[in-house]
C-alpha positions as CSV (number, residue, x, y, z in Angstrom):
1,X,69.1,104.5,47.2
2,X,66.5,107.1,47.3
3,X,64.7,106.5,50.7
4,X,61.5,104.7,50.5
5,X,58.2,106.6,50.3
6,X,54.8,105.7,51.2
7,X,52.4,104.6,48.7
8,X,50.3,107.9,47.6
9,X,46.9,107.5,49.3
10,X,45.7,110.7,49.8
11,X,46.2,114.7,48.6
12,X,48.4,115.2,51.7
13,X,50.9,112.8,50.4
14,X,50.5,113.8,46.9
15,X,51.8,117.3,47.9
16,X,54.4,115.9,49.7
17,X,55.8,114.1,46.4
18,X,55.6,117.4,44.4
19,X,57.1,119.4,46.9
20,X,60.0,116.7,47.6
21,X,60.7,116.5,44.0
22,X,60.7,120.1,43.0
23,X,62.7,120.7,46.3
24,X,65.5,118.3,44.8
25,X,65.1,118.3,41.2
26,X,65.0,122.6,40.8
27,X,68.6,123.8,41.7
28,X,70.2,120.5,39.3
29,X,68.1,121.4,36.8
30,X,68.4,125.1,36.6
31,X,72.3,125.1,37.6
32,X,72.0,127.2,40.5
33,X,74.0,125.0,42.7
34,X,77.4,126.0,42.0
35,X,76.2,129.4,40.2
36,X,78.6,132.1,41.7
37,X,80.6,135.2,40.9
38,X,84.2,135.9,40.9
39,X,86.6,138.6,39.9
40,X,89.2,137.2,37.6
41,X,92.8,138.2,37.4
42,X,93.7,141.5,34.9
43,X,93.9,140.3,31.1
44,X,91.9,137.2,32.1
45,X,88.2,136.7,30.9
46,X,85.8,136.5,33.9
47,X,83.9,133.4,32.9
48,X,81.2,133.7,35.7
49,X,80.1,136.8,34.2
50,X,81.4,136.8,30.7
51,X,82.8,140.4,30.8
52,X,86.7,141.2,30.0
53,X,88.0,143.1,33.0
54,X,90.1,146.5,32.1
55,X,93.6,145.7,30.6
56,X,96.4,148.3,31.4
57,X,98.2,147.1,28.1
58,X,95.9,147.7,25.8
59,X,98.4,149.3,23.0
60,X,100.2,148.1,20.2
61,X,103.6,147.3,20.7
62,X,106.7,146.9,18.6
63,X,108.8,144.2,19.4
64,X,111.7,144.1,16.6
65,X,112.4,146.2,13.6
66,X,114.9,145.3,10.7
67,X,115.2,146.1,7.0
68,X,114.7,143.8,3.8
69,X,117.0,143.3,0.7
70,X,115.0,146.7,-0.9
71,X,115.7,148.6,2.1
72,X,111.9,148.7,3.3
73,X,111.4,148.8,6.9
74,X,110.1,145.6,8.5
75,X,108.7,145.5,12.2
76,X,107.1,142.2,14.3
77,X,104.1,143.8,15.9
78,X,101.7,142.4,19.2
79,X,98.3,143.6,19.0
80,X,96.4,144.3,22.5
81,X,96.2,141.1,24.6
82,X,92.3,139.7,24.1
83,X,91.3,142.5,22.2
84,X,93.1,142.6,18.7
85,X,89.3,143.3,17.8
86,X,86.8,144.7,19.6
87,X,84.1,143.2,17.4
88,X,85.9,139.4,18.3
89,X,86.0,140.4,22.1
90,X,81.9,141.5,21.7
91,X,81.3,138.4,19.8
92,X,83.3,136.0,22.4
93,X,81.1,137.5,25.0
94,X,78.0,137.2,23.2
95,X,78.6,133.7,22.6
96,X,79.5,132.8,26.2
97,X,76.2,134.7,27.5
98,X,74.2,132.7,24.4
99,X,75.2,129.6,25.6
100,X,74.5,130.7,29.2
101,X,70.8,131.3,28.3
102,X,70.6,127.9,26.0
103,X,71.5,125.9,29.0
104,X,68.9,128.0,31.1
105,X,66.4,127.2,28.1
106,X,66.7,123.2,28.1
107,X,66.7,123.2,32.0
108,X,63.3,125.3,32.1
109,X,61.7,123.2,29.3
110,X,62.7,120.2,31.3
111,X,61.2,121.5,34.4
112,X,58.2,122.3,32.4
113,X,57.5,119.2,31.0
114,X,57.6,117.1,34.4
115,X,55.7,120.2,35.9
116,X,52.9,120.1,33.6
117,X,52.8,116.3,33.9
118,X,52.6,116.7,38.2
119,X,50.0,119.6,37.4
120,X,48.4,117.1,35.3
121,X,47.7,114.6,38.1
122,X,47.1,117.0,40.8
123,X,44.0,118.9,38.7
124,X,42.7,115.0,38.2
125,X,42.8,114.5,42.1
126,X,41.2,118.3,42.1
127,X,38.0,116.8,39.9
128,X,37.8,113.6,41.9
129,X,38.1,115.8,45.0
130,X,35.2,117.7,44.0
131,X,33.2,114.8,42.2
132,X,33.3,112.9,45.4
133,X,31.7,115.7,47.6
134,X,29.0,116.2,44.5
135,X,28.1,112.2,44.7
136,X,28.0,112.1,48.5
137,X,25.3,114.9,48.6
138,X,23.6,112.8,46.1
139,X,23.4,109.8,48.7
140,X,22.6,111.7,51.3
141,X,19.5,112.9,49.5
142,X,18.5,109.9,47.6
143,X,19.1,106.7,50.1
144,X,17.6,105.5,53.2
145,X,18.6,107.7,56.5
146,X,20.6,104.2,57.8
147,X,23.0,103.9,54.5
148,X,23.2,108.2,54.2
149,X,24.8,107.8,58.2
150,X,27.3,106.0,56.7
151,X,28.1,108.1,53.7
152,X,28.4,110.9,56.4
153,X,31.3,109.5,58.1
154,X,32.7,109.5,54.7
155,X,31.9,113.1,54.0
156,X,33.9,114.3,57.4
157,X,36.7,112.5,55.9
158,X,36.6,114.7,52.5
159,X,35.6,117.9,55.0
160,X,39.4,117.6,56.3
161,X,40.4,117.4,52.5
162,X,38.6,120.9,51.3
163,X,41.2,123.1,52.7
164,X,43.8,121.3,50.5
165,X,41.3,122.7,46.9
166,X,43.1,126.2,47.5
167,X,46.3,124.4,47.7
168,X,46.0,122.9,44.3
169,X,45.2,126.5,43.3
170,X,48.6,127.6,44.4
171,X,50.4,124.8,42.8
172,X,48.6,125.3,39.5
173,X,49.7,129.0,39.7
174,X,53.4,127.7,40.4
175,X,53.3,126.0,37.1
176,X,52.0,129.2,35.4
177,X,55.2,130.8,37.1
178,X,57.2,128.3,35.1
179,X,55.6,129.2,32.0
180,X,56.8,132.7,32.0
181,X,60.2,132.1,33.5
182,X,60.3,129.8,29.8
183,X,58.8,132.8,27.8
184,X,61.2,135.3,29.2
185,X,64.2,132.9,28.1
186,X,62.9,132.2,25.1
187,X,62.9,135.9,24.5
188,X,66.3,136.3,25.6
189,X,67.2,134.0,23.6
190,X,65.8,135.2,20.3
191,X,67.5,138.9,21.0
192,X,70.7,137.1,21.5
193,X,70.6,135.3,18.1
194,X,69.9,138.6,16.4
195,X,72.7,140.3,18.1
196,X,75.2,137.4,17.1
197,X,74.3,139.0,13.5
198,X,74.3,142.5,14.2
199,X,76.5,143.0,16.7
200,X,76.3,146.5,18.4
201,X,72.3,146.7,18.2
202,X,71.6,146.2,21.7
203,X,73.5,147.3,25.0
204,X,75.3,144.6,26.5
205,X,75.2,145.8,30.2
206,X,71.5,145.8,29.9
207,X,71.3,142.4,28.3
208,X,73.6,141.0,31.1
209,X,71.5,142.9,33.6
210,X,68.4,140.6,32.3
211,X,70.2,137.4,32.3
212,X,71.4,138.3,35.6
213,X,68.1,138.9,36.8
214,X,66.4,136.0,35.7
215,X,69.2,134.3,37.0
216,X,67.9,135.4,40.5
217,X,64.5,135.0,40.1
218,X,65.0,131.5,39.5
219,X,67.0,131.1,42.6
220,X,64.6,132.7,44.4
221,X,62.0,130.2,43.2
222,X,64.4,127.1,44.1
223,X,64.8,128.6,47.5
224,X,61.1,128.9,48.2
225,X,60.0,125.9,46.8
226,X,62.8,124.0,48.9
227,X,60.8,125.0,52.3
228,X,57.9,125.5,53.9
229,X,55.8,124.7,56.7
230,X,55.4,121.4,58.4
231,X,51.6,120.3,58.0
232,X,51.6,116.9,58.1
233,X,54.3,113.6,59.5
234,X,53.3,110.0,57.6
235,X,52.7,107.2,59.6
236,X,56.4,105.3,60.6
237,X,57.9,102.9,58.1
238,X,60.2,100.6,60.4
239,X,63.6,100.1,58.4
240,X,65.4,97.7,61.0
241,X,65.1,96.6,64.5
242,X,68.2,96.2,66.1
243,X,70.4,97.6,69.1
244,X,69.6,98.8,72.5
245,X,65.9,101.3,73.6
246,X,68.6,104.3,72.5
247,X,70.9,105.3,69.8
248,X,70.7,107.4,66.7
249,X,70.9,106.4,63.2
250,X,71.5,108.8,60.0
251,X,72.4,109.4,56.4
252,X,74.3,112.5,55.2
253,X,72.1,115.0,53.4
254,X,75.2,116.6,51.8
255,X,76.8,113.4,50.7
256,X,77.5,113.3,46.6
257,X,75.1,111.5,44.2
258,X,75.7,107.7,44.8
259,X,77.1,107.9,48.5
260,X,73.9,106.2,50.2
261,X,75.6,105.4,53.4
262,X,73.5,105.1,56.6
263,X,75.6,105.7,60.3
264,X,74.5,103.7,63.2
265,X,75.6,104.4,66.4
266,X,73.7,102.4,69.5
267,X,73.6,103.7,73.1
268,X,73.7,106.9,74.4
269,X,77.0,107.3,76.4
270,X,80.1,105.5,77.4
271,X,80.4,104.2,73.5
272,X,82.8,105.6,70.9
273,X,81.9,103.3,67.8
274,X,79.9,104.2,64.9
275,X,79.0,101.5,62.3
276,X,79.2,102.8,58.6
277,X,76.7,100.5,56.7
278,X,77.4,101.1,52.4
279,X,73.6,101.6,51.5
280,X,70.4,101.9,53.0
281,X,70.0,98.1,51.4
282,X,73.0,96.8,53.5
283,X,72.0,98.5,56.5
284,X,68.2,96.9,56.3
285,X,69.0,93.5,55.3
286,X,72.9,92.7,56.3
287,X,75.4,92.9,59.0
288,X,78.0,94.1,56.5
289,X,79.7,97.1,58.2
290,X,83.0,99.0,58.9
291,X,83.6,100.1,62.6
292,X,85.0,104.1,63.0
293,X,86.3,104.5,66.7
294,X,86.0,108.3,68.0
295,X,88.5,109.7,70.3
296,X,85.8,110.2,72.5
297,X,82.6,109.1,73.9
298,X,79.4,110.9,72.7
299,X,76.9,111.8,74.9
300,X,73.2,111.8,74.2
301,X,71.6,110.7,70.7
302,X,71.7,114.2,69.1
303,X,74.7,113.6,67.0
304,X,74.7,114.6,63.2
305,X,76.7,113.5,60.0
306,X,77.3,116.5,57.9
307,X,79.3,116.8,54.6
308,X,81.4,114.0,55.5
309,X,82.0,114.1,59.4
310,X,80.2,113.7,62.1
311,X,79.2,116.2,64.7
312,X,79.1,115.0,68.5
313,X,78.8,116.2,71.9
314,X,81.7,114.9,74.4
315,X,80.7,113.2,77.0
316,X,80.1,114.9,80.4
317,X,81.1,118.3,78.9
318,X,79.4,121.4,76.6
319,X,82.2,120.6,73.9
320,X,81.1,119.5,70.3
321,X,83.5,117.5,68.4
322,X,83.8,117.4,64.3
323,X,85.6,114.2,63.7
324,X,86.5,113.4,60.0
325,X,85.8,110.1,58.7
326,X,88.5,110.4,56.2
327,X,91.2,111.3,58.0
328,X,90.0,109.2,61.4
329,X,90.7,112.9,63.2
330,X,89.1,115.5,65.1
331,X,89.4,118.5,62.7
332,X,87.5,120.6,65.0
333,X,86.2,121.3,68.5
334,X,84.3,123.9,70.8
335,X,82.4,124.7,73.4
336,X,78.9,125.7,73.7
337,X,78.9,128.6,76.6
338,X,76.9,128.1,79.2
339,X,75.1,124.9,77.5
340,X,74.0,122.9,80.5
341,X,75.4,119.2,80.2
342,X,75.5,115.5,82.4
343,X,71.6,115.2,82.3
344,X,71.0,118.9,83.5
345,X,69.0,120.1,80.7
346,X,68.2,117.0,79.2
347,X,64.8,116.1,76.7
348,X,62.2,114.2,78.9
349,X,63.5,111.0,78.3
350,X,66.7,111.4,79.7
351,X,69.9,109.8,78.6
352,X,72.0,112.9,78.7
353,X,70.3,114.4,76.0
354,X,71.1,117.8,76.9
355,X,72.8,118.7,73.6
356,X,71.3,118.1,70.6
357,X,73.0,118.9,67.0
358,X,70.6,118.7,64.1
359,X,70.6,119.8,60.3
360,X,68.3,121.5,57.9
361,X,68.1,123.5,55.0
362,X,70.0,126.0,56.1
363,X,72.8,124.0,57.9
364,X,73.8,123.1,61.3
365,X,71.9,123.9,64.6
366,X,72.7,123.1,68.3
367,X,69.7,122.8,70.7
368,X,70.4,123.3,74.8
369,X,69.8,125.0,77.3
370,X,71.1,127.5,79.8
371,X,70.8,129.0,83.5
372,X,70.6,132.3,81.9
373,X,67.4,131.3,80.0
374,X,66.0,129.6,82.8
375,X,66.6,126.1,81.1
376,X,64.4,127.0,78.6
377,X,65.4,126.0,74.8
378,X,68.3,127.9,73.4
379,X,68.5,127.6,69.4
380,X,72.0,128.6,68.3
381,X,72.8,128.3,64.6
382,X,76.4,126.7,64.1
383,X,79.5,127.6,61.8
384,X,80.3,123.7,60.5
385,X,83.6,124.3,59.4
386,X,84.9,126.6,62.8
387,X,82.0,125.4,65.1
388,X,81.3,129.2,66.4
389,X,78.1,130.3,67.1
390,X,76.6,132.3,64.2
391,X,73.6,133.8,66.0
392,X,71.3,132.2,69.1
393,X,67.6,132.2,69.8
394,X,66.0,131.7,73.1
395,X,62.8,130.5,73.6
396,X,60.0,130.6,76.3
397,X,59.9,126.5,76.4
398,X,61.7,124.3,79.2
399,X,63.9,122.1,77.9
400,X,63.0,119.6,80.4
401,X,59.4,119.2,78.9
402,X,60.3,118.6,75.6
403,X,59.9,114.6,74.1
404,X,62.4,115.0,71.2
405,X,63.0,118.1,68.5
406,X,64.2,118.6,65.3
407,X,64.6,121.7,62.5
408,X,63.2,122.2,59.2
409,X,63.6,125.6,57.2
410,X,64.7,127.3,60.3
411,X,61.7,126.4,62.5
412,X,62.2,124.3,65.6
413,X,59.6,121.4,66.0
414,X,59.2,120.1,69.7
415,X,57.1,117.2,70.7
416,X,54.7,116.7,73.7
417,X,56.8,113.5,74.7
418,X,58.3,110.6,74.3
419,X,55.9,107.9,75.0
420,X,52.8,107.3,74.4
421,X,50.4,109.4,72.2
422,X,52.9,111.9,70.8
423,X,52.3,115.1,68.5
424,X,54.5,118.0,67.7
425,X,52.9,121.0,69.3
426,X,55.7,124.0,69.8
427,X,57.0,125.4,66.8
428,X,59.6,128.4,67.1
429,X,60.3,130.5,63.9
430,X,63.7,131.7,64.1
431,X,63.1,133.9,61.0
432,X,60.6,136.1,63.2
433,X,61.9,134.8,66.7
434,X,58.1,134.4,67.2
435,X,56.3,130.6,68.5
436,X,53.0,129.1,67.9
437,X,51.1,125.7,69.4
438,X,50.3,123.3,66.8
439,X,48.8,120.0,66.6
440,X,50.5,117.5,64.4
441,X,50.1,114.0,65.2
442,X,53.3,111.5,65.3
443,X,52.6,108.0,65.2
444,X,54.7,106.8,68.2
445,X,54.7,103.0,67.0
446,X,57.1,101.3,69.3
447,X,56.3,103.5,72.9
448,X,59.6,105.1,72.9
449,X,61.2,108.1,71.2
450,X,64.9,108.8,72.0
451,X,66.0,110.4,68.9
452,X,64.3,112.2,65.9
453,X,65.7,114.3,63.5
454,X,65.3,115.6,60.0
455,X,67.2,115.3,57.1
456,X,66.5,117.8,54.4
457,X,67.7,115.9,51.3
458,X,65.4,112.9,52.2
459,X,62.7,115.4,53.1
460,X,61.9,112.3,56.1
461,X,62.5,112.4,59.7
462,X,64.9,109.5,61.2
463,X,63.4,108.0,64.6
464,X,65.3,105.3,67.0
465,X,62.1,104.2,68.9
466,X,62.5,101.5,71.2
467,X,65.2,99.5,69.5
468,X,63.9,100.3,66.0
469,X,65.0,102.4,63.4
470,X,62.0,104.0,61.7
471,X,61.3,106.9,59.2
472,X,58.9,109.4,58.7
473,X,57.9,111.4,55.5
474,X,56.6,115.2,56.1
475,X,54.6,117.3,53.9
476,X,55.8,120.8,53.8
477,X,53.2,123.5,52.6
478,X,54.3,126.6,50.8
479,X,52.7,129.1,48.3
480,X,54.6,130.9,46.0
481,X,53.1,134.2,44.3
482,X,54.6,136.0,41.7
483,X,55.1,139.1,42.7
484,X,57.6,137.6,45.3
485,X,59.7,137.1,42.8
C-alpha cells in the first residue's frame, strides 16, 4: 500500500506529486533498474550488448569420412559455431537490438502520455495563478479601501506562489525533453527496420553506440528526476497513536512490490523486540503483528530497515549490527571508529541518540560525532554489505545542538530542536562538502520529536512524535536542462 498523500491544495503539493511520480515511475518505464553490462564466455552471445565475442574455433571441421556404393567420398562436416552464415548472425544481432529499441519506444510512449497529462494540469494551474493575480489587481482598483485591504492579504499569499511560475516553465521544458527522446528512438527504430531488409547498409557498431548513448541519457534523466533540493514539508499526518514518548517506526525502501510491511520499535534502550505489521493498514487499524527478538538491545532511535535487514546501534557501544529478518541471525557487525556513544554526543533530546542510521536515494548513512571533530556532526557513507565506511564528511554543526537529522539525495538536513516551534535550518551537501542555513518549517504537532527519517521510496519523512507515529510529505525542487543530458 502506498503511503497516503495530502490533498493537493497548492502548487507546491502539485510539484511534489509530479516529482514523486516521475522518480518512482521513470526507472520502471524505461527499464533501467536492472540494466547492466556483462561479458559472456567464449562462443556464447553477450545478451546485454547483442555482440558475439570472438571464437577461436571459427573454422569448418570434418568429423568423419567414408565411401558410398559408387566410390564417392562422403564427409560429415560441422560449420563454425554460431557463425555458419555471417548474414544470419548479423540478422540475429540486429533483431535483438531492434527488440531492445522497440521496448524503449513503448516505454517512452507511455511516459509521454502520462507526462502530457500532468503537464496539462500544470499549465492549467499556471493560467489560474496568472488569472488570480490579474483579478486581485482589478479588485484593488474597483472596490472600496476596506474591501481592498482584505484582498491585499490574499494577494500577499499569491506573492509567495509567484516564484513557482518559473518552476512550471522548467517542467514544461522537461516535457519537451521527453518528446525529444521519443523522436530519437523513433528514428532509430526506422533505421533498424531498414537494416533488417538491407543487411550491411549501416555500421553496426555505430548503431549500437547510438542506442547505448540514448540509454545513458535516459539513465541520467532518471537520476536527476529522482533527486532534488528540499523546499517544503507538509503538515503532519498522524498514522497511529501508540507506545511511549520515544521510539521509531519505518518501512523498507528496498522492499519488493507488494511488500508494505511496517516495522515498529518502542523505546530508545534496553529493548530487543521489533514488531512487524503486514501492511500500513494493519499498522493503523489493528494490533496484529509478529515480534522479532534481536540478539542485543538497541541504542537510540536511529534504526533503519533496508533490503530485508535491520541496521541498529548496539546499546552502550559504537557497534553497528546488521540483523537479517529471514534467517533471524546477525549477518554482519562493525564498529564506527572514534564515534561517541552512551549519551556522549546525542541529539539535543538525549535518549542515547549518539549514532543515527539513515537511508536516502544513495544508500546507507551513519550520523554521529567524534572527539577529533570537536563533537561536531560527522557524516559517513556505509557499505550495507560489509558495514565498512566508504567515505566520511566532517561538518561544523555541533551534534548536541541538533534536534534531529535526515538525509535526502546526499544532503544532510538538521532541525533546530525537538520541542515547540521546529524548523529545518541547516543543510550539508556531501556532493560539494558545503553547507548553508535554510528556513523550512516543520510542524511539531505533539511537541516532542524523537525520531525523524526519510524514506526515498515513499518520498516521505517518518517521525515519532511524543507517542504518535506521523508522516510528512516533502517537496523537492530540481531543474533539468537539455544541455546537461
